[in-house]
Steps between C-alpha positions, in 0.01 A plus 500: 500500500789735572681428172184537290563780242136606524557599861727790395353622173598833346674742737525871421621640835731301723580582862825373649591501868701290743429325829737324736494122472758377752645695789875544526697259713864400537487294180341750258376856469134594470347339195228673299227400257371739234133493413365589153148644518242568229387850602175485304377159619662549842646153514846354549643372173816339625772512764874475437784457744719800584456875477760588238383654173694242297334204674155651458561578135621149427200336663216724387479431124510120523283451808233763440468472122554878478760539229515879531645481851869505428701649788312677781692791644562543870274711717672808645591485866690722737792542475575257215276302261451131582225254418261462209288770346151551639305557179588358162307596188503340155758745364637691796528476875295713732570594859224519757450828690542319831865410436594839359347697788658258747842589360434871562373424850810300583718781370327745731520261795871440441571875499293555813685228693843624389425859597359382829821317585723785384321776692405323825754212503234237568212320335154646491324551831145596583578868567727557199350740241573285196397175664164648606406574138646186339157372393375841389801535272398182316137609466392663176456876513143482374409280795629735772282753679620843603645372826690229316644753254616720786670212679675382182640849440591567865681170566778541240538866600599386851684172439633545146765775502609449137152438353597151385180338628296777341671441164434125526136570586461722192664232285257240639204723421628557146496120449149471641380776268572269207208278600253776577437558129378270225653663190809304383658814349471696824625202697807472275566873552484462880731199488754695293484793743569268794785329314662837425445650845618212719863471373549872558435468873775483763336211686648163395172311554310735270766463231461123523122540472547697176722227354239236583223703338717549189561124475128425521358794304351284224325264745365788711350684203361176355271462799296804393438348155348174623382582851587147616501437872722268699218446750401151371862388531527619860164344581604161363824525697286483812345174379847363419614573855190333646561189291863502614393504865255215443779298336681476837853507362504429126863480390438403138418788263312257276262399778459863607428609142245222447312572818490876434377459144227259611374767739551822305573397143145490367483121497152362431457193708284223352191412697631149555803638685301723730414429861144367535267753662417460865162346575267745665316344795125503455414456865653572837736236638355258752551601859427319822465823695 
């Protein structure tokens, strides 16, 4: 049932994401499994071992019958790219907004922690000005009320003598602005502005953010053309993790793959293989009371 070609069918938008398969121990590092998801049907097509782009690219065409999937790119992470791409289209890769905004958030968080340690010589504490607004800094500007805006502007003024946190916050907001519009041309313009502005900053983390955006410009802009979401992939990851817990220690990737596909791969079980329905009692059980 898993290897039936009719189970997969034609795939136009493919979501790719990884989950941990085996925890690290003294014999091996953490092992991963990469799931390939049909974003339109919201079902798991296949699962391949590893999280490298080369391994995913080698396994996808033969096992999913999708000849147009050649070599998925890696999804951007902070501070360096590792792992497979999150959205793969028939002719180009696309990057989900979640991963791109997460990079900007991690950039801001890294700057805040460094400035905290340099100015106060210790990690963040409850009374520190930057630590008190750490969550507000990661919140979108359009979601803040007037009190939140005042706190975001006042915190860096007290605990950020060189305006490094403020610059990182502005860079994060410029990345979020890319996904507040639907026009691909305007989105490309905002991406180019962020790519040009970030390398000119004196903060090393912001410069690294600009280099990451430049490397993934094509994938970021491509999202506005298709509007594909990585939500189905993340949702099926939850099912994969539940199946993994129910497996109670699967060490074979083949057994893990088979069990996951039987649960989330769109397999149509024949009626003969189903569990017979429970008999509904027609009367109350006998009691001697």
